[in-house]
Structure formats: structure tokens, C-alpha cells
ROSE-4610 file (N, C-alpha, C; in Angstrom, 1 decimal, always signed):
// ROSE-4610
residu = [M/M/M/K/K/K/H/H/H/V/V/V/S/S/S/I/I/I/P/P/P/M/M/M/E/E/E/E/E/E/T/T/T/I/I/I/E/E/E/T/T/T/I/I/I/V/V/V/D/D/D/A/A/A/L/L/L/A/A/A/V/V/V/I/I/I/L/L/L/P/P/P/E/E/E/H/H/H/P/P/P/I/I/I/N/N/N/L/L/L/L/L/L/G/G/G/F/F/F/S/S/S/M/M/M/G/G/G/G/G/G/Y/Y/Y/L/L/L/A/A/A/C/C/C/A/A/A/F/F/F/A/A/A/V/V/V/K/K/K/Y/Y/Y/P/P/P/E/E/E/R/R/R/V/V/V/N/N/N/G/G/G/L/L/L/I/I/I/V/V/V/V/V/V/S/S/S/N/N/N/T/T/T/A/A/A/T/T/T/S/S/S/L/L/L/L/L/L/D/D/D/S/S/S/V/V/V/R/R/R/Q/Q/Q/Q/Q/Q/R/R/R/E/E/E/I/I/I/A/A/A/L/L/L/N/N/N/W/W/W/I/I/I/T/T/T/K/K/K/Q/Q/Q/G/G/G/Y/Y/Y/G/G/G/G/G/G/I/I/I/P/P/P/K/K/K/K/K/K/K/K/K/A/A/A/I/I/I/I/I/I/M/M/M/L/L/L/G/G/G/Q/Q/Q/A/A/A/N/N/N/K/K/K/V/V/V/R/R/R/E/E/E/E/E/E/L/L/L/V/V/V/E/E/E/C/C/C/I/I/I/Q/Q/Q/S/S/S/V/V/V/G/G/G]
num = [1/1/1/2/2/2/3/3/3/4/4/4/5/5/5/6/6/6/7/7/7/8/8/8/9/9/9/10/10/10/11/11/11/12/12/12/13/13/13/14/14/14/15/15/15/16/16/16/17/17/17/18/18/18/19/19/19/20/20/20/21/21/21/22/22/22/23/23/23/24/24/24/25/25/25/26/26/26/27/27/27/28/28/28/29/29/29/30/30/30/31/31/31/32/32/32/33/33/33/34/34/34/35/35/35/36/36/36/37/37/37/38/38/38/39/39/39/40/40/40/41/41/41/42/42/42/43/43/43/44/44/44/45/45/45/46/46/46/47/47/47/48/48/48/49/49/49/50/50/50/51/51/51/52/52/52/53/53/53/54/54/54/55/55/55/56/56/56/57/57/57/58/58/58/59/59/59/60/60/60/61/61/61/62/62/62/63/63/63/64/64/64/65/65/65/66/66/66/67/67/67/68/68/68/69/69/69/70/70/70/71/71/71/72/72/72/73/73/73/74/74/74/75/75/75/76/76/76/77/77/77/78/78/78/79/79/79/80/80/80/81/81/81/82/82/82/83/83/83/84/84/84/85/85/85/86/86/86/87/87/87/88/88/88/89/89/89/90/90/90/91/91/91/92/92/92/93/93/93/94/94/94/95/95/95/96/96/96/97/97/97/98/98/98/99/99/99/100/100/100/101/101/101/102/102/102/103/103/103/104/104/104/105/105/105/106/106/106/107/107/107/108/108/108/109/109/109/110/110/110/111/111/111/112/112/112/113/113/113/114/114/114]
x = [+28.7/+30.0/+30.8/+32.1/+33.0/+34.3/+34.6/+35.9/+37.0/+38.1/+39.3/+40.4/+41.1/+42.2/+43.4/+44.2/+45.4/+46.4/+46.9/+47.9/+49.2/+49.9/+51.1/+52.3/+52.6/+53.7/+54.6/+55.8/+56.8/+56.6/+56.0/+55.8/+54.4/+54.1/+52.7/+52.5/+53.5/+53.4/+53.1/+53.8/+53.5/+52.2/+51.7/+50.4/+49.3/+49.5/+48.6/+48.5/+49.7/+49.7/+49.0/+49.2/+48.4/+46.9/+46.5/+45.1/+44.5/+45.4/+44.9/+44.5/+45.1/+44.8/+43.5/+43.3/+42.2/+40.9/+41.0/+39.8/+39.3/+38.0/+37.4/+38.0/+38.0/+38.5/+37.6/+36.3/+35.3/+35.3/+34.9/+34.9/+34.1/+34.7/+34.1/+34.1/+33.3/+33.3/+34.3/+35.3/+36.4/+36.4/+36.3/+36.4/+37.6/+38.4/+39.6/+39.6/+39.9/+39.9/+41.3/+41.8/+43.1/+44.2/+45.0/+46.0/+45.4/+44.2/+43.5/+43.1/+43.0/+42.7/+43.9/+45.1/+46.3/+46.4/+46.1/+46.2/+45.1/+43.9/+42.8/+43.2/+43.8/+44.2/+45.3/+46.2/+47.3/+46.7/+45.8/+45.1/+44.4/+43.7/+42.9/+43.8/+45.0/+45.9/+46.5/+46.8/+47.5/+46.4/+45.2/+44.2/+42.9/+42.9/+41.7/+40.5/+40.8/+39.7/+39.0/+39.6/+38.9/+38.2/+38.2/+37.6/+36.4/+35.2/+34.0/+33.9/+34.2/+34.2/+35.1/+35.7/+36.7/+36.2/+36.2/+35.8/+37.0/+37.6/+38.7/+38.2/+38.4/+37.9/+39.1/+39.2/+40.2/+41.6/+42.0/+43.3/+43.7/+45.0/+45.5/+46.6/+46.8/+47.9/+49.1/+49.1/+50.3/+50.8/+51.9/+52.5/+51.6/+51.7/+51.0/+51.6/+50.7/+51.2/+51.9/+52.9/+53.6/+52.6/+51.6/+50.7/+49.9/+49.5/+48.8/+49.7/+51.0/+51.9/+52.1/+52.2/+52.4/+51.2/+50.0/+48.7/+48.7/+49.2/+49.2/+50.2/+51.3/+52.3/+51.8/+51.1/+50.4/+49.4/+48.6/+47.6/+48.3/+49.3/+50.0/+50.6/+51.2/+51.8/+50.7/+49.5/+48.4/+47.9/+47.8/+47.3/+48.4/+49.6/+50.7/+50.5/+50.2/+50.0/+48.7/+47.6/+46.2/+45.6/+46.1/+45.4/+44.5/+44.1/+43.2/+41.8/+40.8/+39.5/+38.6/+39.2/+38.4/+38.1/+37.6/+37.2/+35.9/+35.9/+34.7/+33.7/+32.4/+31.3/+31.4/+31.8/+31.9/+33.0/+34.1/+35.1/+34.7/+34.0/+33.4/+32.5/+31.6/+30.7/+31.4/+32.5/+33.3/+33.8/+34.2/+34.8/+33.8/+32.6/+31.6/+31.2/+30.8/+30.2/+28.9/+28.6/+27.4/+26.1/+25.9/+24.7/+24.7/+25.8/+25.9/+26.1/+26.2/+26.4/+25.3/+24.1/+23.0/+22.8/+23.6/+23.5/+24.2/+23.5/+24.0/+24.8/+24.4/+25.1/+26.5/+26.7/+28.0/+28.9/+28.3/+29.1/+29.5/+28.6/+28.9/+30.0/+29.9/+30.9/+32.3/+32.4/+33.7/+34.2/+33.3/+33.7/+34.2/+33.5/+33.9/+35.2/+35.7/+37.0/+38.1/+37.8/+38.8/+39.2]
y = [-88.1/-87.9/-89.2/-89.0/-90.1/-89.8/-90.8/-90.7/-91.2/-90.4/-90.8/-90.8/-92.0/-92.1/-91.3/-90.8/-90.1/-91.0/-90.8/-91.7/-91.6/-92.7/-92.8/-92.4/-91.2/-90.6/-89.9/-89.4/-88.8/-87.3/-86.6/-85.2/-84.7/-83.5/-82.9/-82.9/-82.5/-82.4/-83.8/-84.8/-86.2/-86.7/-86.4/-86.7/-86.1/-84.8/-84.0/-84.6/-85.0/-85.6/-86.9/-87.7/-89.0/-88.8/-87.7/-87.4/-87.0/-86.3/-85.9/-87.1/-88.2/-89.4/-90.1/-90.0/-90.6/-89.8/-88.5/-87.6/-87.4/-87.1/-86.8/-85.6/-85.6/-84.4/-83.3/-83.5/-82.4/-81.7/-80.5/-79.8/-80.5/-80.6/-81.2/-80.3/-80.6/-80.0/-80.8/-80.2/-80.9/-80.5/-81.5/-81.3/-82.0/-81.2/-81.8/-81.6/-82.7/-82.7/-82.8/-81.9/-81.9/-81.9/-83.0/-83.1/-83.0/-83.6/-83.6/-82.2/-81.3/-79.9/-79.2/-79.5/-79.0/-79.6/-80.8/-81.5/-80.9/-80.7/-80.2/-78.8/-78.0/-76.6/-76.7/-77.6/-77.7/-78.2/-79.1/-79.6/-78.5/-77.7/-76.6/-75.5/-75.3/-74.3/-74.9/-76.2/-76.7/-77.0/-77.4/-77.7/-76.9/-75.6/-74.8/-75.1/-75.5/-75.9/-77.1/-77.9/-79.2/-79.0/-77.8/-77.6/-76.6/-77.1/-76.2/-75.5/-76.2/-75.6/-76.3/-75.6/-76.1/-75.9/-76.9/-76.8/-77.4/-76.6/-77.1/-77.1/-78.3/-78.5/-78.9/-78.2/-78.6/-78.5/-77.4/-77.2/-75.8/-75.5/-74.1/-73.8/-72.5/-72.1/-71.8/-71.9/-71.6/-72.8/-72.7/-73.9/-74.1/-75.3/-75.7/-75.0/-74.7/-74.2/-75.4/-75.0/-76.1/-77.0/-76.3/-77.1/-78.1/-77.7/-78.6/-79.7/-79.4/-80.4/-81.4/-81.0/-81.9/-82.8/-82.2/-83.0/-84.1/-83.7/-84.7/-85.8/-85.4/-86.4/-87.4/-87.0/-87.8/-88.8/-88.2/-89.0/-90.0/-89.6/-90.5/-91.7/-91.4/-92.5/-93.4/-92.9/-93.7/-94.6/-94.0/-94.8/-95.9/-95.5/-96.5/-97.7/-97.5/-98.6/-99.3/-98.5/-99.0/-99.3/-98.7/-98.8/-97.7/-97.4/-96.3/-96.9/-96.3/-96.8/-95.7/-94.7/-93.6/-92.5/-91.4/-90.2/-90.5/-90.3/-90.5/-89.5/-89.8/-88.9/-87.6/-87.7/-86.4/-85.5/-86.0/-85.2/-84.6/-85.4/-85.0/-83.8/-83.9/-82.8/-81.5/-81.7/-80.5/-79.8/-80.5/-79.9/-79.1/-79.2/-78.5/-77.2/-76.2/-75.0/-75.2/-74.2/-74.4/-74.8/-74.2/-74.4/-75.8/-76.5/-77.8/-79.0/-78.7/-79.7/-80.8/-80.4/-81.4/-82.1/-81.8/-82.4/-83.7/-84.8/-86.1/-86.5/-86.1/-86.5/-85.9/-84.7/-84.1/-84.8/-85.2/-85.9/-87.3/-87.9/-89.2/-89.1/-88.0/-87.7/-87.6/-86.8/-86.6/-88.0/-88.7/-90.0/-91.0/-90.9/-91.8/-91.6/-90.4/-90.1/-90.0/-89.9/-89.8/-91.1]
z = [-95.7/-95.2/-95.4/-95.8/-96.0/-95.2/-94.4/-93.6/-94.5/-94.5/-95.2/-94.2/-94.1/-93.2/-93.7/-92.8/-93.2/-93.8/-95.0/-95.6/-94.7/-94.6/-93.8/-94.7/-94.7/-95.5/-94.6/-95.2/-94.4/-94.1/-95.0/-94.9/-95.2/-94.8/-95.1/-96.6/-97.3/-98.8/-99.4/-99.0/-99.6/-99.1/-97.9/-97.4/-98.3/-98.6/-99.4/-100.8/-101.3/-102.7/-102.7/-101.6/-101.5/-101.4/-100.6/-100.5/-101.9/-102.7/-104.0/-104.9/-104.7/-105.4/-104.9/-103.6/-102.9/-103.0/-102.9/-102.8/-104.3/-104.4/-105.7/-106.3/-107.7/-108.4/-108.4/-108.3/-108.2/-106.9/-106.8/-105.6/-104.4/-103.3/-102.1/-100.9/-100.0/-98.6/-97.8/-97.3/-96.6/-95.1/-94.3/-92.8/-92.3/-91.5/-90.9/-89.4/-88.7/-87.2/-86.7/-85.9/-85.3/-86.3/-86.4/-87.4/-88.8/-88.9/-90.2/-90.6/-89.6/-89.9/-90.6/-90.2/-90.8/-92.3/-92.4/-93.7/-94.7/-94.1/-94.9/-95.4/-94.6/-95.0/-96.1/-95.9/-96.9/-98.2/-98.1/-99.4/-100.1/-99.3/-99.9/-100.5/-99.9/-100.5/-101.8/-101.8/-103.0/-104.1/-103.7/-104.7/-104.5/-104.5/-104.2/-105.1/-106.4/-107.3/-106.9/-106.0/-105.6/-104.2/-103.7/-102.4/-102.5/-102.2/-102.2/-100.9/-99.8/-98.4/-97.5/-96.5/-95.6/-94.2/-93.4/-92.0/-91.2/-90.3/-89.5/-88.0/-87.4/-86.0/-85.1/-84.0/-83.0/-83.5/-84.0/-84.5/-84.3/-84.2/-83.9/-84.8/-85.2/-86.1/-85.3/-84.0/-83.2/-82.5/-81.9/-81.2/-79.9/-79.4/-78.2/-76.9/-76.0/-74.7/-74.0/-73.1/-72.4/-71.6/-71.0/-70.2/-71.0/-72.3/-73.2/-73.6/-73.9/-74.4/-73.3/-72.0/-70.9/-70.7/-70.9/-70.8/-71.9/-73.1/-74.2/-74.0/-73.4/-73.1/-72.1/-71.1/-70.1/-70.8/-71.7/-72.4/-73.3/-74.0/-74.9/-74.1/-72.9/-72.1/-71.6/-71.3/-70.8/-72.0/-73.2/-74.3/-74.7/-74.6/-74.9/-74.0/-72.7/-71.7/-71.8/-72.0/-71.9/-73.3/-74.3/-75.7/-75.9/-77.1/-77.5/-77.8/-77.2/-77.5/-78.1/-78.7/-79.3/-78.4/-78.9/-78.1/-77.4/-76.1/-75.3/-75.6/-75.5/-75.8/-75.1/-73.8/-73.0/-73.6/-74.1/-74.7/-76.0/-76.8/-78.1/-77.9/-76.9/-76.6/-76.2/-75.4/-75.0/-76.2/-77.2/-78.4/-79.2/-79.0/-79.8/-79.1/-80.0/-79.5/-78.8/-77.9/-77.1/-77.9/-79.0/-79.8/-80.4/-80.5/-81.1/-80.2/-78.9/-77.9/-77.9/-78.3/-78.3/-79.6/-80.6/-81.9/-82.0/-81.7/-81.6/-82.9/-84.1/-85.3/-85.3/-84.7/-84.7/-83.7/-82.6/-81.5/-82.1/-82.8/-83.4/-84.5/-85.3/-86.3/-85.7/-84.6/-84.0/-83.4/-82.8/-82.3/-83.4/-84.5/-85.6/-86.2/-86.2/-86.8/-85.7/-84.5/-83.4/-82.9]
């Protein structure tokens, strides 16, 4: 597994184009987490011949609920003041399905990209 940072571009389209330069040209298994899930989907739509499999984690195709948006604003304010130290192990475990909560390699994978 190789982690690829999200390119700092202005639009989803330009981010996808930047990823096209970074990612291999042969078909790959692509995993996207949160915003990376949106980008992985956009990449797969634009370059289907370059995607063998697509896994999208912790992402939704609808707008956020107001309560979720408020929680994220609180978290963002806290991070702005305190700094970001990554996703805690407890939060990473919560993100996994019941059968995978004990799979340490999945927990570590989430923590490594979060």
C-alpha cells in the first residue's frame, strides 16, 4: 500500500489531473478516505482504465447533517487552537465495521492517512 497526499489544487478536476500524473498508469486498487473518497471516485470516473478496484471509506454522497457540520466546526476550532495529532486509535476503530475492528493493520492504515 502506498499513501499519496492530496495535491493542493483549486478544483476537484485539477486535483484529479494532478493525481493522474502521480499515480501509476497501470490498473491499481484505489482506496480513498473521507475527502480522498470523493477524489478516488472522481479519478475512477475519469480514468476507469487505470482503476482495478475502488474502496471508499467514510464518505457520503449527500450533504452533511447540520448536527454533523456543527460537530466538525467544533473539532476544527479545537484543532486550530491545539494542533492536529492524527486520528486516535479509538476513532479509527469506530470507523470500521464490526468484523474488522480487531484488524490492527486496518486501524494502522486509517491512522497513517488521517
